Predicted model as a PDB file, atoms N, CA, C, CB and O in Angstrom, pLDDT in the B-factor column:
MODEL        1                                                                  
ATOM      1  N   PRO A   1      85.695 114.590 111.576  1.00 51.00           N  
ATOM      2  CA  PRO A   1      87.104 115.023 111.184  1.00 51.00           C  
ATOM      3  C   PRO A   1      87.803 113.632 111.656  1.00 51.00           C  
ATOM      4  CB  PRO A   1      87.725 116.569 112.026  1.00 51.00           C  
ATOM      5  O   PRO A   1      87.318 112.677 112.263  1.00 51.00           O  
ATOM      6  N   LEU A   2      89.151 113.865 111.149  1.00 57.00           N  
ATOM      7  CA  LEU A   2      90.006 112.723 111.204  1.00 57.00           C  
ATOM      8  C   LEU A   2      90.607 112.408 112.638  1.00 57.00           C  
ATOM      9  CB  LEU A   2      91.111 112.940 110.217  1.00 57.00           C  
ATOM     10  O   LEU A   2      91.034 111.291 112.928  1.00 57.00           O  
ATOM     11  N   HIS A   3      90.605 113.495 113.517  1.00 66.00           N  
ATOM     12  CA  HIS A   3      91.049 113.518 114.656  1.00 66.00           C  
ATOM     13  C   HIS A   3      89.719 113.026 115.808  1.00 66.00           C  
ATOM     14  CB  HIS A   3      91.677 114.977 114.789  1.00 66.00           C  
ATOM     15  O   HIS A   3      89.788 113.100 117.035  1.00 66.00           O  
ATOM     16  N   SER A   4      88.763 112.615 115.145  1.00 76.00           N  
ATOM     17  CA  SER A   4      87.767 111.961 116.184  1.00 76.00           C  
ATOM     18  C   SER A   4      87.908 110.820 116.932  1.00 76.00           C  
ATOM     19  CB  SER A   4      86.719 111.688 115.652  1.00 76.00           C  
ATOM     20  O   SER A   4      88.760 109.966 116.682  1.00 76.00           O  
ATOM     21  N   ILE A   5      87.093 110.754 117.869  1.00 86.00           N  
ATOM     22  CA  ILE A   5      87.229 109.208 118.899  1.00 86.00           C  
ATOM     23  C   ILE A   5      86.869 107.965 118.029  1.00 86.00           C  
ATOM     24  CB  ILE A   5      85.970 109.149 120.378  1.00 86.00           C  
ATOM     25  O   ILE A   5      85.830 107.670 117.438  1.00 86.00           O  
ATOM     26  N   TRP A   6      87.812 107.471 118.121  1.00 89.00           N  
ATOM     27  CA  TRP A   6      87.568 106.115 117.652  1.00 89.00           C  
ATOM     28  C   TRP A   6      87.337 104.667 118.589  1.00 89.00           C  
ATOM     29  CB  TRP A   6      88.691 105.931 116.856  1.00 89.00           C  
ATOM     30  O   TRP A   6      88.102 104.269 119.468  1.00 89.00           O  
ATOM     31  N   LYS A   7      86.527 104.249 118.304  1.00 95.00           N  
ATOM     32  CA  LYS A   7      86.277 102.731 119.047  1.00 95.00           C  
ATOM     33  C   LYS A   7      87.011 101.704 118.393  1.00 95.00           C  
ATOM     34  CB  LYS A   7      84.714 102.201 119.023  1.00 95.00           C  
ATOM     35  O   LYS A   7      86.778 101.476 117.206  1.00 95.00           O  
ATOM     36  N   ILE A   8      87.845 101.073 118.998  1.00 95.00           N  
ATOM     37  CA  ILE A   8      88.419  99.663 118.465  1.00 95.00           C  
ATOM     38  C   ILE A   8      88.221  98.595 119.122  1.00 95.00           C  
ATOM     39  CB  ILE A   8      89.725  99.597 118.326  1.00 95.00           C  
ATOM     40  O   ILE A   8      88.308  98.552 120.349  1.00 95.00           O  
ATOM     41  N   GLU A   9      87.903  97.512 118.320  1.00 97.00           N  
ATOM     42  CA  GLU A   9      87.824  96.243 118.894  1.00 97.00           C  
ATOM     43  C   GLU A   9      89.002  95.361 118.829  1.00 97.00           C  
ATOM     44  CB  GLU A   9      86.800  95.609 118.344  1.00 97.00           C  
ATOM     45  O   GLU A   9      89.509  95.289 117.709  1.00 97.00           O  
ATOM     46  N   HIS A  10      89.544  94.688 119.745  1.00 95.00           N  
ATOM     47  CA  HIS A  10      90.501  93.752 119.544  1.00 95.00           C  
ATOM     48  C   HIS A  10      90.149  92.664 118.862  1.00 95.00           C  
ATOM     49  CB  HIS A  10      90.991  93.387 120.597  1.00 95.00           C  
ATOM     50  O   HIS A  10      89.019  92.252 119.124  1.00 95.00           O  
ATOM     51  N   GLY A  11      90.945  91.890 117.831  1.00 95.00           N  
ATOM     52  CA  GLY A  11      90.450  90.599 117.250  1.00 95.00           C  
ATOM     53  C   GLY A  11      91.178  89.519 117.743  1.00 95.00           C  
ATOM     54  O   GLY A  11      91.211  89.194 118.930  1.00 95.00           O  
ATOM     55  N   GLU A  12      91.854  88.874 116.683  1.00 94.00           N  
ATOM     56  CA  GLU A  12      92.856  87.632 116.942  1.00 94.00           C  
ATOM     57  C   GLU A  12      94.126  88.291 117.816  1.00 94.00           C  
ATOM     58  CB  GLU A  12      93.470  86.888 115.314  1.00 94.00           C  
ATOM     59  O   GLU A  12      94.772  89.322 117.632  1.00 94.00           O  
ATOM     60  N   TYR A  13      94.196  87.361 118.735  1.00 95.00           N  
ATOM     61  CA  TYR A  13      95.399  87.294 119.376  1.00 95.00           C  
ATOM     62  C   TYR A  13      96.303  86.102 119.478  1.00 95.00           C  
ATOM     63  CB  TYR A  13      95.153  87.634 120.485  1.00 95.00           C  
ATOM     64  O   TYR A  13      95.823  85.059 119.920  1.00 95.00           O  
ATOM     65  N   ASN A  14      97.510  86.145 119.132  1.00 95.00           N  
ATOM     66  CA  ASN A  14      98.212  84.948 118.872  1.00 95.00           C  
ATOM     67  C   ASN A  14      99.765  85.358 119.188  1.00 95.00           C  
ATOM     68  CB  ASN A  14      97.931  84.412 117.302  1.00 95.00           C  
ATOM     69  O   ASN A  14     100.685  85.622 118.414  1.00 95.00           O  
ATOM     70  N   PRO A  15      99.708  85.311 120.669  1.00 92.00           N  
ATOM     71  CA  PRO A  15     101.284  85.576 121.262  1.00 92.00           C  
ATOM     72  C   PRO A  15     102.387  84.538 120.830  1.00 92.00           C  
ATOM     73  CB  PRO A  15     101.290  85.509 122.955  1.00 92.00           C  
ATOM     74  O   PRO A  15     102.118  83.363 120.582  1.00 92.00           O  
ATOM     75  N   PRO A  16     103.351  84.949 120.777  1.00 91.00           N  
ATOM     76  CA  PRO A  16     103.827  86.329 120.789  1.00 91.00           C  
ATOM     77  C   PRO A  16     103.948  86.765 119.360  1.00 91.00           C  
ATOM     78  CB  PRO A  16     105.184  86.480 121.545  1.00 91.00           C  
ATOM     79  O   PRO A  16     104.773  87.659 119.173  1.00 91.00           O  
ATOM     80  N   HIS A  17     103.246  86.284 118.229  1.00 95.00           N  
ATOM     81  CA  HIS A  17     103.595  86.591 117.112  1.00 95.00           C  
ATOM     82  C   HIS A  17     102.532  87.604 116.393  1.00 95.00           C  
ATOM     83  CB  HIS A  17     103.838  85.381 116.470  1.00 95.00           C  
ATOM     84  O   HIS A  17     102.939  88.144 115.365  1.00 95.00           O  
ATOM     85  N   SER A  18     101.357  87.878 116.786  1.00 97.00           N  
ATOM     86  CA  SER A  18     100.543  88.670 116.317  1.00 97.00           C  
ATOM     87  C   SER A  18      99.242  89.155 116.973  1.00 97.00           C  
ATOM     88  CB  SER A  18     100.348  88.191 115.326  1.00 97.00           C  
ATOM     89  O   SER A  18      98.776  88.320 117.748  1.00 97.00           O  
ATOM     90  N   PHE A  19      98.683  90.058 116.885  1.00 98.00           N  
ATOM     91  CA  PHE A  19      97.395  90.436 117.135  1.00 98.00           C  
ATOM     92  C   PHE A  19      96.692  91.500 116.318  1.00 98.00           C  
ATOM     93  CB  PHE A  19      97.378  90.792 118.363  1.00 98.00           C  
ATOM     94  O   PHE A  19      97.387  92.360 115.776  1.00 98.00           O  
ATOM     95  N   SER A  20      95.380  91.518 116.183  1.00 98.00           N  
ATOM     96  CA  SER A  20      94.777  92.460 115.345  1.00 98.00           C  
ATOM     97  C   SER A  20      93.689  93.424 116.053  1.00 98.00           C  
ATOM     98  CB  SER A  20      94.164  91.695 114.229  1.00 98.00           C  
ATOM     99  O   SER A  20      93.271  93.145 117.177  1.00 98.00           O  
ATOM    100  N   ASP A  21      93.286  94.465 115.416  1.00 97.00           N  
ATOM    101  CA  ASP A  21      92.156  95.369 115.841  1.00 97.00           C  
ATOM    102  C   ASP A  21      91.568  95.731 114.817  1.00 97.00           C  
ATOM    103  CB  ASP A  21      92.462  96.506 116.564  1.00 97.00           C  
ATOM    104  O   ASP A  21      92.111  95.702 113.713  1.00 97.00           O  
ATOM    105  N   SER A  22      90.157  96.201 115.050  1.00 97.00           N  
ATOM    106  CA  SER A  22      89.040  96.630 114.146  1.00 97.00           C  
ATOM    107  C   SER A  22      88.619  97.977 114.371  1.00 97.00           C  
ATOM    108  CB  SER A  22      87.868  95.777 114.284  1.00 97.00           C  
ATOM    109  O   SER A  22      88.566  98.277 115.564  1.00 97.00           O  
ATOM    110  N   LEU A  23      88.331  98.802 113.624  1.00 96.00           N  
ATOM    111  CA  LEU A  23      87.567  99.916 113.907  1.00 96.00           C  
ATOM    112  C   LEU A  23      86.039  99.595 114.143  1.00 96.00           C  
ATOM    113  CB  LEU A  23      87.752 100.871 112.805  1.00 96.00           C  
ATOM    114  O   LEU A  23      85.477  99.134 113.149  1.00 96.00           O  
ATOM    115  N   VAL A  24      85.308  99.742 115.207  1.00 96.00           N  
ATOM    116  CA  VAL A  24      83.981  99.886 115.522  1.00 96.00           C  
ATOM    117  C   VAL A  24      83.046 101.085 115.019  1.00 96.00           C  
ATOM    118  CB  VAL A  24      83.996  99.879 116.820  1.00 96.00           C  
ATOM    119  O   VAL A  24      82.016 101.121 114.347  1.00 96.00           O  
ATOM    120  N   LYS A  25      83.738 101.915 115.550  1.00 94.00           N  
ATOM    121  CA  LYS A  25      83.232 103.415 115.266  1.00 94.00           C  
ATOM    122  C   LYS A  25      84.050 104.266 115.084  1.00 94.00           C  
ATOM    123  CB  LYS A  25      82.520 103.996 116.170  1.00 94.00           C  
ATOM    124  O   LYS A  25      85.049 104.182 115.799  1.00 94.00           O  
ATOM    125  N   GLY A  26      84.003 105.138 114.327  1.00 90.00           N  
ATOM    126  CA  GLY A  26      85.201 106.512 113.823  1.00 90.00           C  
ATOM    127  C   GLY A  26      85.209 106.798 112.314  1.00 90.00           C  
ATOM    128  O   GLY A  26      84.293 106.504 111.546  1.00 90.00           O  
ATOM    129  N   THR A  27      86.329 107.392 111.997  1.00 86.00           N  
ATOM    130  CA  THR A  27      86.541 108.169 110.781  1.00 86.00           C  
ATOM    131  C   THR A  27      86.309 107.343 109.627  1.00 86.00           C  
ATOM    132  CB  THR A  27      87.894 108.750 110.711  1.00 86.00           C  
ATOM    133  O   THR A  27      85.648 107.873 108.733  1.00 86.00           O  
ATOM    134  N   PHE A  28      86.682 106.230 109.454  1.00 90.00           N  
ATOM    135  CA  PHE A  28      86.575 105.279 108.232  1.00 90.00           C  
ATOM    136  C   PHE A  28      85.525 104.397 108.351  1.00 90.00           C  
ATOM    137  CB  PHE A  28      87.777 104.459 108.001  1.00 90.00           C  
ATOM    138  O   PHE A  28      85.229 104.071 109.500  1.00 90.00           O  
ATOM    139  N   PRO A  29      84.804 103.870 107.315  1.00 92.00           N  
ATOM    140  CA  PRO A  29      83.915 102.841 107.241  1.00 92.00           C  
ATOM    141  C   PRO A  29      84.703 101.621 107.557  1.00 92.00           C  
ATOM    142  CB  PRO A  29      83.227 102.787 105.924  1.00 92.00           C  
ATOM    143  O   PRO A  29      84.191 100.867 108.385  1.00 92.00           O  
ATOM    144  N   ARG A  30      85.918 101.266 107.024  1.00 93.00           N  
ATOM    145  CA  ARG A  30      86.701 100.082 107.696  1.00 93.00           C  
ATOM    146  C   ARG A  30      88.014 100.404 107.888  1.00 93.00           C  
ATOM    147  CB  ARG A  30      86.694  98.809 106.919  1.00 93.00           C  
ATOM    148  O   ARG A  30      88.589 101.160 107.104  1.00 93.00           O  
ATOM    149  N   TRP A  31      88.601  99.887 108.908  1.00 95.00           N  
ATOM    150  CA  TRP A  31      90.024 100.038 109.433  1.00 95.00           C  
ATOM    151  C   TRP A  31      90.113  98.708 110.310  1.00 95.00           C  
ATOM    152  CB  TRP A  31      90.301 101.543 110.369  1.00 95.00           C  
ATOM    153  O   TRP A  31      89.639  98.426 111.411  1.00 95.00           O  
ATOM    154  N   ASP A  32      91.008  97.900 109.282  1.00 97.00           N  
ATOM    155  CA  ASP A  32      91.472  96.561 110.008  1.00 97.00           C  
ATOM    156  C   ASP A  32      93.032  96.696 110.102  1.00 97.00           C  
ATOM    157  CB  ASP A  32      91.021  95.094 109.117  1.00 97.00           C  
ATOM    158  O   ASP A  32      93.724  97.206 109.221  1.00 97.00           O  
ATOM    159  N   HIS A  33      93.512  96.156 111.320  1.00 97.00           N  
ATOM    160  CA  HIS A  33      94.924  96.586 111.611  1.00 97.00           C  
ATOM    161  C   HIS A  33      95.462  95.208 112.127  1.00 97.00           C  
ATOM    162  CB  HIS A  33      95.072  97.909 112.766  1.00 97.00           C  
ATOM    163  O   HIS A  33      94.839  94.672 113.044  1.00 97.00           O  
ATOM    164  N   ILE A  34      96.450  94.660 111.665  1.00 98.00           N  
ATOM    165  CA  ILE A  34      97.221  93.410 112.254  1.00 98.00           C  
ATOM    166  C   ILE A  34      98.666  94.052 112.424  1.00 98.00           C  
ATOM    167  CB  ILE A  34      97.221  91.934 111.156  1.00 98.00           C  
ATOM    168  O   ILE A  34      99.296  94.738 111.619  1.00 98.00           O  
ATOM    169  N   HIS A  35      99.011  93.631 113.706  1.00 97.00           N  
ATOM    170  CA  HIS A  35     100.215  93.835 114.123  1.00 97.00           C  
ATOM    171  C   HIS A  35     100.965  92.558 114.316  1.00 97.00           C  
ATOM    172  CB  HIS A  35     100.159  94.594 115.241  1.00 97.00           C  
ATOM    173  O   HIS A  35     100.572  91.685 115.090  1.00 97.00           O  
ATOM    174  N   GLN A  36     102.318  92.442 113.423  1.00 97.00           N  
ATOM    175  CA  GLN A  36     102.866  91.095 113.513  1.00 97.00           C  
ATOM    176  C   GLN A  36     104.284  91.436 113.886  1.00 97.00           C  
ATOM    177  CB  GLN A  36     102.721  90.190 112.140  1.00 97.00           C  
ATOM    178  O   GLN A  36     104.956  92.340 113.391  1.00 97.00           O  
ATOM    179  N   PHE A  37     104.681  90.511 114.913  1.00 97.00           N  
ATOM    180  CA  PHE A  37     106.329  90.407 115.344  1.00 97.00           C  
ATOM    181  C   PHE A  37     107.136  89.552 114.953  1.00 97.00           C  
ATOM    182  CB  PHE A  37     106.590  90.233 116.571  1.00 97.00           C  
ATOM    183  O   PHE A  37     106.778  88.391 115.149  1.00 97.00           O  
ATOM    184  N   THR A  38     108.349  89.740 114.345  1.00 96.00           N  
ATOM    185  CA  THR A  38     109.236  88.659 114.126  1.00 96.00           C  
ATOM    186  C   THR A  38     110.401  88.778 114.762  1.00 96.00           C  
ATOM    187  CB  THR A  38     109.494  88.457 112.864  1.00 96.00           C  
ATOM    188  O   THR A  38     111.093  89.782 114.594  1.00 96.00           O  
ATOM    189  N   PRO A  39     110.816  87.664 115.663  1.00 95.00           N  
ATOM    190  CA  PRO A  39     112.030  87.678 116.315  1.00 95.00           C  
ATOM    191  C   PRO A  39     112.955  87.806 115.492  1.00 95.00           C  
ATOM    192  CB  PRO A  39     112.274  86.683 117.047  1.00 95.00           C  
ATOM    193  O   PRO A  39     113.061  87.169 114.444  1.00 95.00           O  
ATOM    194  N   ILE A  40     113.997  88.974 116.067  1.00 96.00           N  
ATOM    195  CA  ILE A  40     115.235  89.037 115.301  1.00 96.00           C  
ATOM    196  C   ILE A  40     116.600  88.745 116.231  1.00 96.00           C  
ATOM    197  CB  ILE A  40     115.297  90.510 114.624  1.00 96.00           C  
ATOM    198  O   ILE A  40     117.556  88.211 115.668  1.00 96.00           O  
ATOM    199  N   THR A  41     116.667  88.985 117.210  1.00 95.00           N  
ATOM    200  CA  THR A  41     117.720  88.226 118.470  1.00 95.00           C  
ATOM    201  C   THR A  41     116.678  87.775 119.529  1.00 95.00           C  
ATOM    202  CB  THR A  41     119.020  89.453 119.351  1.00 95.00           C  
ATOM    203  O   THR A  41     115.455  87.721 119.399  1.00 95.00           O  
ATOM    204  N   THR A  42     117.356  87.500 120.487  1.00 93.00           N  
ATOM    205  CA  THR A  42     116.619  86.928 121.851  1.00 93.00           C  
ATOM    206  C   THR A  42     116.201  88.346 122.577  1.00 93.00           C  
ATOM    207  CB  THR A  42     117.796  85.858 122.982  1.00 93.00           C  
ATOM    208  O   THR A  42     115.502  88.255 123.587  1.00 93.00           O  
ATOM    209  N   ASP A  43     116.511  89.385 122.210  1.00 94.00           N  
ATOM    210  CA  ASP A  43     115.503  90.696 122.676  1.00 94.00           C  
ATOM    211  C   ASP A  43     115.201  91.529 121.851  1.00 94.00           C  
ATOM    212  CB  ASP A  43     115.950  91.557 123.644  1.00 94.00           C  
ATOM    213  O   ASP A  43     114.707  92.583 122.253  1.00 94.00           O  
ATOM    214  N   SER A  44     115.365  91.354 120.726  1.00 96.00           N  
ATOM    215  CA  SER A  44     114.603  92.277 119.660  1.00 96.00           C  
ATOM    216  C   SER A  44     113.760  91.578 118.809  1.00 96.00           C  
ATOM    217  CB  SER A  44     115.517  93.033 118.752  1.00 96.00           C  
ATOM    218  O   SER A  44     113.750  90.353 118.687  1.00 96.00           O  
ATOM    219  N   CYS A  45     112.852  92.591 118.055  1.00 96.00           N  
ATOM    220  CA  CYS A  45     111.806  91.984 117.246  1.00 96.00           C  
ATOM    221  C   CYS A  45     111.585  93.135 116.073  1.00 96.00           C  
ATOM    222  CB  CYS A  45     110.374  91.628 118.199  1.00 96.00           C  
ATOM    223  O   CYS A  45     111.805  94.339 116.198  1.00 96.00           O  
ATOM    224  N   LEU A  46     111.080  92.428 114.874  1.00 97.00           N  
ATOM    225  CA  LEU A  46     110.557  93.482 113.996  1.00 97.00           C  
ATOM    226  C   LEU A  46     109.191  93.535 114.246  1.00 97.00           C  
ATOM    227  CB  LEU A  46     110.817  93.278 112.540  1.00 97.00           C  
ATOM    228  O   LEU A  46     108.446  92.600 114.536  1.00 97.00           O  
ATOM    229  N   LEU A  47     108.921  94.757 114.103  1.00 96.00           N  
ATOM    230  CA  LEU A  47     107.097  94.853 114.125  1.00 96.00           C  
ATOM    231  C   LEU A  47     106.780  95.290 112.728  1.00 96.00           C  
ATOM    232  CB  LEU A  47     106.317  96.161 115.339  1.00 96.00           C  
ATOM    233  O   LEU A  47     107.414  96.214 112.218  1.00 96.00           O  
ATOM    234  N   CYS A  48     105.786  94.638 112.062  1.00 96.00           N  
ATOM    235  CA  CYS A  48     105.236  94.848 110.826  1.00 96.00           C  
ATOM    236  C   CYS A  48     103.835  95.328 110.864  1.00 96.00           C  
ATOM    237  CB  CYS A  48     105.330  93.686 110.087  1.00 96.00           C  
ATOM    238  O   CYS A  48     103.204  94.491 111.510  1.00 96.00           O  
ATOM    239  N   ASP A  49     103.023  96.321 110.460  1.00 95.00           N  
ATOM    240  CA  ASP A  49     101.782  96.801 110.586  1.00 95.00           C  
ATOM    241  C   ASP A  49     101.512  96.584 109.374  1.00 95.00           C  
ATOM    242  CB  ASP A  49     101.546  98.088 111.082  1.00 95.00           C  
ATOM    243  O   ASP A  49     102.246  96.836 108.418  1.00 95.00           O  
ATOM    244  N   GLN A  50      99.948  95.881 109.337  1.00 96.00           N  
ATOM    245  CA  GLN A  50      99.357  95.774 107.876  1.00 96.00           C  
ATOM    246  C   GLN A  50      97.924  96.432 108.298  1.00 96.00           C  
ATOM    247  CB  GLN A  50      99.261  93.993 107.134  1.00 96.00           C  
ATOM    248  O   GLN A  50      97.273  96.020 109.258  1.00 96.00           O  
ATOM    249  N   ILE A  51      97.520  97.503 107.461  1.00 95.00           N  
ATOM    250  CA  ILE A  51      96.234  98.039 107.470  1.00 95.00           C  
ATOM    251  C   ILE A  51      95.461  98.106 106.069  1.00 95.00           C  
ATOM    252  CB  ILE A  51      96.359  99.362 108.041  1.00 95.00           C  
ATOM    253  O   ILE A  51      95.871  98.374 104.939  1.00 95.00           O  
ATOM    254  N   THR A  52      94.300  97.794 106.514  1.00 95.00           N  
ATOM    255  CA  THR A  52      93.296  97.953 105.472  1.00 95.00           C  
ATOM    256  C   THR A  52      92.262  98.826 105.679  1.00 95.00           C  
ATOM    257  CB  THR A  52      92.736  96.822 105.183  1.00 95.00           C  
ATOM    258  O   THR A  52      91.896  98.954 106.848  1.00 95.00           O  
ATOM    259  N   LEU A  53      91.667  99.496 104.780  1.00 92.00           N  
ATOM    260  CA  LEU A  53      90.938 100.599 105.053  1.00 92.00           C  
ATOM    261  C   LEU A  53      90.237 101.173 103.983  1.00 92.00           C  
ATOM    262  CB  LEU A  53      91.682 101.481 105.579  1.00 92.00           C  
ATOM    263  O   LEU A  53      90.769 101.236 102.874  1.00 92.00           O  
ATOM    264  N   THR A  54      88.887 101.681 104.220  1.00 90.00           N  
ATOM    265  CA  THR A  54      88.068 102.331 103.373  1.00 90.00           C  
ATOM    266  C   THR A  54      87.852 103.316 103.591  1.00 90.00           C  
ATOM    267  CB  THR A  54      87.150 101.957 103.163  1.00 90.00           C  
ATOM    268  O   THR A  54      87.289 103.597 104.649  1.00 90.00           O  
ATOM    269  N   PHE A  55      88.227 104.327 102.629  1.00 88.00           N  
ATOM    270  CA  PHE A  55      87.838 105.980 102.923  1.00 88.00           C  
ATOM    271  C   PHE A  55      86.344 106.211 102.858  1.00 88.00           C  
ATOM    272  CB  PHE A  55      88.528 107.065 101.739  1.00 88.00           C  
ATOM    273  O   PHE A  55      85.531 105.562 102.200  1.00 88.00           O  
ATOM    274  N   PRO A  56      86.117 107.259 103.660  1.00 85.00           N  
ATOM    275  CA  PRO A  56      84.615 107.579 103.767  1.00 85.00           C  
ATOM    276  C   PRO A  56      84.624 108.598 102.170  1.00 85.00           C  
ATOM    277  CB  PRO A  56      84.118 108.608 105.585  1.00 85.00           C  
ATOM    278  O   PRO A  56      85.565 109.004 101.488  1.00 85.00           O  
ATOM    279  N   GLY A  57      83.195 108.735 102.023  1.00 81.00           N  
ATOM    280  CA  GLY A  57      83.002 109.500 100.937  1.00 81.00           C  
ATOM    281  C   GLY A  57      83.204 108.757  99.417  1.00 81.00           C  
ATOM    282  O   GLY A  57      83.365 109.321  98.335  1.00 81.00           O  
ATOM    283  N   LEU A  58      83.136 107.235  99.721  1.00 75.00           N  
ATOM    284  CA  LEU A  58      83.654 106.887  98.155  1.00 75.00           C  
ATOM    285  C   LEU A  58      84.560 107.094  97.591  1.00 75.00           C  
ATOM    286  CB  LEU A  58      83.154 107.233  97.324  1.00 75.00           C  
ATOM    287  O   LEU A  58      85.550 107.129  98.323  1.00 75.00           O  
ATOM    288  N   LYS A  59      84.809 107.312  96.306  1.00 82.00           N  
ATOM    289  CA  LYS A  59      86.282 107.550  95.723  1.00 82.00           C  
ATOM    290  C   LYS A  59      86.656 108.947  95.843  1.00 82.00           C  
ATOM    291  CB  LYS A  59      86.424 107.160  94.178  1.00 82.00           C  
ATOM    292  O   LYS A  59      87.861 109.162  95.971  1.00 82.00           O  
ATOM    293  N   ILE A  60      85.883 109.916  95.829  1.00 81.00           N  
ATOM    294  CA  ILE A  60      85.772 111.259  96.100  1.00 81.00           C  
ATOM    295  C   ILE A  60      86.850 111.383  97.566  1.00 81.00           C  
ATOM    296  CB  ILE A  60      84.000 111.688  96.314  1.00 81.00           C  
ATOM    297  O   ILE A  60      87.997 111.826  97.638  1.00 81.00           O  
ATOM    298  N   GLY A  61      86.107 110.899  98.461  1.00 76.00           N  
ATOM    299  CA  GLY A  61      86.758 110.792  99.723  1.00 76.00           C  
ATOM    300  C   GLY A  61      88.217 110.015 100.024  1.00 76.00           C  
ATOM    301  O   GLY A  61      88.943 110.282 100.981  1.00 76.00           O  
ATOM    302  N   GLU A  62      88.507 108.942  98.949  1.00 82.00           N  
ATOM    303  CA  GLU A  62      89.824 108.232  98.875  1.00 82.00           C  
ATOM    304  C   GLU A  62      90.926 109.553  98.046  1.00 82.00           C  
ATOM    305  CB  GLU A  62      89.577 106.527  97.812  1.00 82.00           C  
ATOM    306  O   GLU A  62      92.050 109.805  98.478  1.00 82.00           O  
ATOM    307  N   LEU A  63      90.406 110.148  97.015  1.00 84.00           N  
ATOM    308  CA  LEU A  63      91.080 111.066  96.544  1.00 84.00           C  
ATOM    309  C   LEU A  63      91.650 112.236  97.437  1.00 84.00           C  
ATOM    310  CB  LEU A  63      90.355 111.462  95.640  1.00 84.00           C  
ATOM    311  O   LEU A  63      92.773 112.708  97.258  1.00 84.00           O  
ATOM    312  N   LEU A  64      90.766 112.665  98.424  1.00 82.00           N  
ATOM    313  CA  LEU A  64      91.122 113.717  99.047  1.00 82.00           C  
ATOM    314  C   LEU A  64      91.799 113.316 100.284  1.00 82.00           C  
ATOM    315  CB  LEU A  64      90.056 114.542  99.229  1.00 82.00           C  
ATOM    316  O   LEU A  64      92.401 114.244 100.824  1.00 82.00           O  
ATOM    317  N   LEU A  65      91.871 111.988 100.977  1.00 87.00           N  
ATOM    318  CA  LEU A  65      92.227 111.739 101.976  1.00 87.00           C  
ATOM    319  C   LEU A  65      93.861 110.704 101.991  1.00 87.00           C  
ATOM    320  CB  LEU A  65      90.946 111.210 102.512  1.00 87.00           C  
ATOM    321  O   LEU A  65      94.656 110.623 102.927  1.00 87.00           O  
ATOM    322  N   GLN A  66      93.938 110.100 100.770  1.00 87.00           N  
ATOM    323  CA  GLN A  66      94.862 109.454 100.449  1.00 87.00           C  
ATOM    324  C   GLN A  66      96.270 109.956 101.187  1.00 87.00           C  
ATOM    325  CB  GLN A  66      94.810 109.476  99.066  1.00 87.00           C  
ATOM    326  O   GLN A  66      96.635 109.656 102.324  1.00 87.00           O  
ATOM    327  N   LYS A  67      96.755 110.552 100.510  1.00 87.00           N  
ATOM    328  CA  LYS A  67      97.896 111.336 100.351  1.00 87.00           C  
ATOM    329  C   LYS A  67      98.112 111.618 102.133  1.00 87.00           C  
ATOM    330  CB  LYS A  67      97.588 112.833  99.207  1.00 87.00           C  
ATOM    331  O   LYS A  67      99.157 111.264 102.678  1.00 87.00           O  
ATOM    332  N   PHE A  68      96.990 112.288 102.909  1.00 86.00           N  
ATOM    333  CA  PHE A  68      97.017 112.711 104.114  1.00 86.00           C  
ATOM    334  C   PHE A  68      97.358 111.311 105.072  1.00 86.00           C  
ATOM    335  CB  PHE A  68      95.628 113.482 104.387  1.00 86.00           C  
ATOM    336  O   PHE A  68      98.299 111.241 105.863  1.00 86.00           O  
ATOM    337  N   VAL A  69      96.502 110.379 104.841  1.00 87.00           N  
ATOM    338  CA  VAL A  69      96.599 109.065 105.471  1.00 87.00           C  
ATOM    339  C   VAL A  69      98.183 108.338 105.502  1.00 87.00           C  
ATOM    340  CB  VAL A  69      95.555 108.132 104.640  1.00 87.00           C  
ATOM    341  O   VAL A  69      98.786 107.897 106.480  1.00 87.00           O  
ATOM    342  N   ALA A  70      98.568 108.383 104.209  1.00 87.00           N  
ATOM    343  CA  ALA A  70      99.700 107.838 103.944  1.00 87.00           C  
ATOM    344  C   ALA A  70     100.870 108.609 104.902  1.00 87.00           C  
ATOM    345  CB  ALA A  70      99.894 107.922 102.396  1.00 87.00           C  
ATOM    346  O   ALA A  70     101.679 108.024 105.623  1.00 87.00           O  
ATOM    347  N   LYS A  71     100.766 109.868 104.745  1.00 89.00           N  
ATOM    348  CA  LYS A  71     101.742 110.798 105.374  1.00 89.00           C  
ATOM    349  C   LYS A  71     101.632 110.738 107.160  1.00 89.00           C  
ATOM    350  CB  LYS A  71     101.366 112.415 104.741  1.00 89.00           C  
ATOM    351  O   LYS A  71     102.659 110.849 107.829  1.00 89.00           O  
ATOM    352  N   GLU A  72     100.450 110.576 107.727  1.00 86.00           N  
ATOM    353  CA  GLU A  72     100.125 110.244 108.915  1.00 86.00           C  
ATOM    354  C   GLU A  72     100.983 108.982 109.356  1.00 86.00           C  
ATOM    355  CB  GLU A  72      98.688 110.061 108.947  1.00 86.00           C  
ATOM    356  O   GLU A  72     101.944 109.002 110.126  1.00 86.00           O  
ATOM    357  N   LEU A  73     100.365 107.728 108.622  1.00 85.00           N  
ATOM    358  CA  LEU A  73     100.977 106.367 109.149  1.00 85.00           C  
ATOM    359  C   LEU A  73     102.540 106.565 108.936  1.00 85.00           C  
ATOM    360  CB  LEU A  73     100.371 104.932 108.253  1.00 85.00           C  
ATOM    361  O   LEU A  73     103.285 106.260 109.867  1.00 85.00           O  
ATOM    362  N   THR A  74     102.962 106.961 107.991  1.00 87.00           N  
ATOM    363  CA  THR A  74     104.495 107.046 107.556  1.00 87.00           C  
ATOM    364  C   THR A  74     105.125 107.758 108.645  1.00 87.00           C  
ATOM    365  CB  THR A  74     104.790 107.842 106.114  1.00 87.00           C  
ATOM    366  O   THR A  74     106.271 107.450 108.970  1.00 87.00           O  
ATOM    367  N   ARG A  75     104.457 108.738 109.284  1.00 84.00           N  
ATOM    368  CA  ARG A  75     104.819 109.564 110.336  1.00 84.00           C  
ATOM    369  C   ARG A  75     105.288 108.526 111.960  1.00 84.00           C  
ATOM    370  CB  ARG A  75     103.354 110.649 110.500  1.00 84.00           C  
ATOM    371  O   ARG A  75     105.634 109.110 112.987  1.00 84.00           O  
TER     372      ARG A  75                                                      
ENDMDL                                                                          
END                                                                             
């Protein structure tokens, strides 16, 4: 299920600019997530997330899950 427990491992840490994490165990064969922070003012920043993932079940998994995942990430 998509709502299973995920085990995440933190990767690169470059304060105050970015950090990353990757899925070790969970729903997707691959899930890499980079969080980047860009200063806007002295007390605010823009957060930009970049996610690279592989869907389970090869192409059929992608076809079945792509819209659902996009909707959840947008939310």
